[in-house]
Each structure stands twice: as structure tokens, then as C-alpha cells.
Phi, psi and omega in degrees: 000128182293143176272136178252159187235143172230170184259156191292342181253000179053036175263345173259108188286350186273139170271113192258153176273167183305312184299333177286314188288332183284328177275331183279324174081291183232147181282152171306132182093000174090003178287166182245133179293139177223151177292142179293332179218154171258130172291159180254141176248125175284150181303314182296327171300313178300313181293327180295336181298337182300336183273355186257149168296163189300319182294332173282328169304312186298319180300319181296327173285309184302311188296333179288345175275000180056050178298147173275043174236125185306146184302320176299324180289317178304311181302319179292319180293320181293324174296324179286324185291320188242078178222231186290352180281356176253147184263009178225131181300331180277355181064309182227067186291149174252130185237128174291138183285341173104182186298330182289344179221071187295138178085355183260133180232147182244123177264108184276108184252022188241026181271003178281184183296334182255000175072030182213156186297339183299335176298331182296331173262325187269003160273342181260310188305313183299330181291320179285329172304306180296324178298316178298322178295315180298315178300318181292320177293324179296329181279002176091008180281150174278081188268123180285178170284171182233144170247111180272116185249122194231132166260137184226144170265009174146303190266323185297323184302307181299311184299320178293315176303314179300318182290328185259350185304126179059020175282140183294151176061018188218130168242158181224136175233128182246136176243130178224154179293115191303334180240024185239013180233163174290162181295325178294318176300315180298314181297323179301321183279316190282350175258011189298135174280168176119136178277350187249017187243152173216148179227131182231124164287148182233132176288118181129187183261186183293323178300321175303315177302309185297319180295322180295322179293318180296321178292325179291323177298323185271006185265107183293328180293317179297318180299311180301321180296316181294322181293319187288306189274335185229006181047055187222144171242155175280148167214176186228147171244012171290170181288001167291347177271124182301335179294343172277322187288318184304312178295336179287328179302317185308313187288342173282325174294316179297314181303319178295321177300320183287319180295317179299318185292331180286348183083006180286345173215157172283137180304126182098347177283151184289152179237111174288148183229129178247124189235121170292124199235131175235290182267004171077002183288313183301312183283335174297322173301324176291321174302316177299318180296321180295317182289339176280349176123357175294129183286063177277134178271248183278148176254107183272109179274100183265109180261153170270207182293344168278078199261031184298327181287320178299319180293320184300313179301325181286326193244332188083005175245125178259115189222114176252009181289132177060011180272119183289140171274118190262136173274133185227172172291346182247073191294334180292350175254005184277081187218137177250338179245103185270101190299318185284355176301325180304318178296316185294323179294321175300316183296333183276329184246335180053039184230096182301332183291321178292321180301315180298318178298312182296317180289327173294324178291319178297317179294312191273330183241347181083012178197160168207161180232126178277164178291161185300323178297318182287324176299314181293321179294323176298311182293335177290326185267322190245141165257119182253138178199159181235158186228127184287164183302306183290329175293326180288323180291322178296324178295322178302313183296310187297316183293324177293320178294320185281319187242349184080006183258131180259117185261149169279167187295333181285313177297326179297325177294316179295321179300312182297320179290320176302318177301318184294325188247013185298128178244197181292334182285148173305151185240125177258115175266123181274114181264110196264347182202158175280142186301333188288351176285347185226053187299318181299315179287328174294320176298316177299318179303310182290335176270357182072030179268124178303155188301314187275000179273153179294165177291155174302156183305323183288353179233004189300326185260005181281145173282167178303328183284323177290334176289331175302316179299321178296320180302316185295334175291322179274341176228076189294344175282351183276165171210161184271130177302150182302323183288346179253343187300325186257012186294327186301327186259357181289152181289128172284119182259337188227120178224017176283138173239131184237171175282175186256011178276156175312311182302316178297320178293315179299320180295317178298319180292320179301314181295318181294317182297319179301324184264356182283000000 
């Protein structure tokens, strides 16, 4: 039976199919699409996934959502998404940390072409996006082309560019904070291949990028202009798009199967999960997996010094007024407005009127407070905590010495919180990126240099790519992924930096489309 989707704010009266919501991205009025029902997974089904390759595990989850894409076609697309483009046969392997960290397991989500967890969704979502467009056209509908407009805090941008590059009927424009990503992340984006791609640096932080993109989506005049002049509609590849979240649910189901198969827990026993959290999409996927029947225990929401989510879980008040935006070694989590929290709140209260009120308060006043029942439900599901900059760097150094594993700064935040809150259940630490994407901060960590301090004299003039080589000397068992190794010499195709207002973003997109 097909699953239909409605929006969290109940401003879109249509109950939409999967192919509608993946191309639409965000609902009219700013709401996010959610499934009308969640399928249930039996424990034996979950455990049985351990015997299947990853693309078949994904199909077993996808087909239960009743996609309006034929099963045989889903299987073909998933086999294409999870294949030779990953550098590990398991795609998302679970690795036990060893005797030095008993009960700790690491879910490695960085084996895709851009070395970040976003590949787990963005090697898949563009294939289903194109399929949805093709299905509509085959049915005789006058379907326009699409402009995928993306705000990124570092990793989503490259993964989305890689997934949508040169795909038919689609263009993609990515906006990133010009001084808010690592040099490796920046080079990944500005050297991107593809005739249908554009990349813009933005003056400001990620929230500025995200707000400008949301404002462009909400601008009816810009929408009419795109339709009239380019026969094009806007869509999104950010995690506000349900097409991003569905593939992320898969790896939590898959991880439980693997941990159980390893003998590290009794089938049906809880598995705690620690997730480095910024925009709330990754940990939300774990919540959906839990609600579908995966025996996930506590959900540890690990924040860096931008700790608005940790405060919200503790107090029930989400407040960004007077809250400083902190630069950290984990830039993909440097976010104050976590878009997917809206979906989590909807799942807890199922009241669009309250959702509309909270989101209006956040936009208009910079804060909102949930009712006592929703606050209690949130606190019952999530453990919120934050990890400081120097604490996260210290974790990188300590974990390498203790276990031989080199963490990136985002995973280090989750690891440090997991150590702090470890209970009797096995702990799954979600590793979201390869350390080589953040070479300068990993180098500082291994040299014992505080985050805000300058590099030592012998490294002060080194580029981030040269620092990667220095890291390899301190961690000789490590290597640089193939997709990152040649970035230093790749041709820079995009060097434009723009302001962060809606008008400036729209003008940049307008100019690019005119010259395309």
C-alpha cells in the first residue's frame, strides 16, 4: 500500500506520493513533508539483513514505505547507488573499537566518493529524483526542469554536487559560508565537474546561507520568474527533503543488524546511538528507525560549542537570541537553526497548529518554548550534551593513542559525549566524515595545540594539504581517500563570493542561469 505524505504545518492540503515530495522538497508555507504512517519492522527481519548486501538491505526498508516506484526499478536504482562508487564493500561498516574502549562501536559513513556521510543519501536521492521526473513525463505531464538550490555547512554541498552533476533536466547551485568550511571542503566544491553546476561562497555563516535559500523558496515572484523564463522549478537536496532522510534510516537498521550479528548484543537488546548533530537530520533518521521497531535505546544528541540543541533538550526552550555563533573544529555542525527539529517535534505532538506557532515564534522572536508534554517526550527520547573545542581535539589524540583509530572532529564530538554517557548497553558512535577533510584541526589535535592557538612554528606556513602529510607521519597506518588526494592541483571553477540576502542569492542564480 503506497505511503502518502503531508506537511508538518498542514498548509499543503494535498496528500502527496513519494515521487511528488522528492521533487518538491519543501511544502508551500515552509513545512516539511512527513509520512502519514511509519512501517513496522519485525526483529527477525532486521536481524536477517545481516546476510544481505547493503543495496538489498536498503530495498527491504524502502519497499515498506510503499514508494510509487516499481519494486524492480527501486532495486536497480539502489544497486547503482550503493556499488563501486564506495570504497568499502559493506558501504556503511560497523567496527568494534576494541579492548581499549569496551562496548563502543563505530558506524563508518564516509566510504563514499566525497568522504562524508552525506554520500549515503546523496548517491541515492538524485537517482530517485530523476526517476520521479521521468515517471511524471512518461505519464504525459508537462514537467519543468528543476533547479536544486542547496545551502551547506560543508559536506552536503559536495555530496549534492557529485550526485546531481550532469543529470538530465536538473541544475544545482550550492551556497556555502565562504569562511566557514575547511580548505579541503572548499576545494571539493569549487573544483566540481559538471555543466549543470554552480557554487557560490556567501559572506556569513551557515544559518545565513540557509535562511537566504529558504527565503528564495518562499518568494513567489522568483518562482514565477524561473517558470516563465527558464521553465524551471526550485527543489532542494538539503535534509529538509524527505528523499534525503529515507536513505539515512537504512543505515541505522543495517547497523543494528551488524552489531547483533557480531555477538556484541543479544537480539532485541537496546543499542545506544551517539550522533554528532547540527541540522538534526542524521539523528532524526535514528528516531524514525527506532519508531519502526529497531531496538535503539538512548539517542545521544552530541553538540559542539554551538549547543542550542543540548539546551533545548534540557529546557524545552529553543532560543537563538543573543547566542553567539561559535567557530569550531567541526564546521558541519556550526548551526543554530536546526531545520529537521521541526519534523521531530511533529512526530512527538502530531499537531500542525503548534508546529506553525513554534516556527513562527522562532522566525519572529528568535525563540520558542514547547508545551510540557512535548518537552517530556523529547527528554525521554534524547540525551543532549555539548563538547568543547579543545575537548573534541583531545579526544582525537586520546582515541588514536588508545585504539589506533583516527577520528575527524565531528566524530570526536560524538565519541567524547558517548564516553561521558556510556551505560550498560553497547554504544554506536556515528562517524560522519573522514579525518582528512579536516587536516589542519586533526594536526593540531595530534600535536596537542589548543583550537584557538596558532600552529607551531615548524608548521606555521604549511597549507592544509601539507598538514595532511604531517598527520600521516603521526598516524602511519592512515591514508588519504582517492577523492581527496588530487584536490590541491584541481582546477578551481568557481570563485564568486556573494552577500547573504535573499535578493543577492536570487541575483547570483539569475546571472548564472542567463549565462548557462
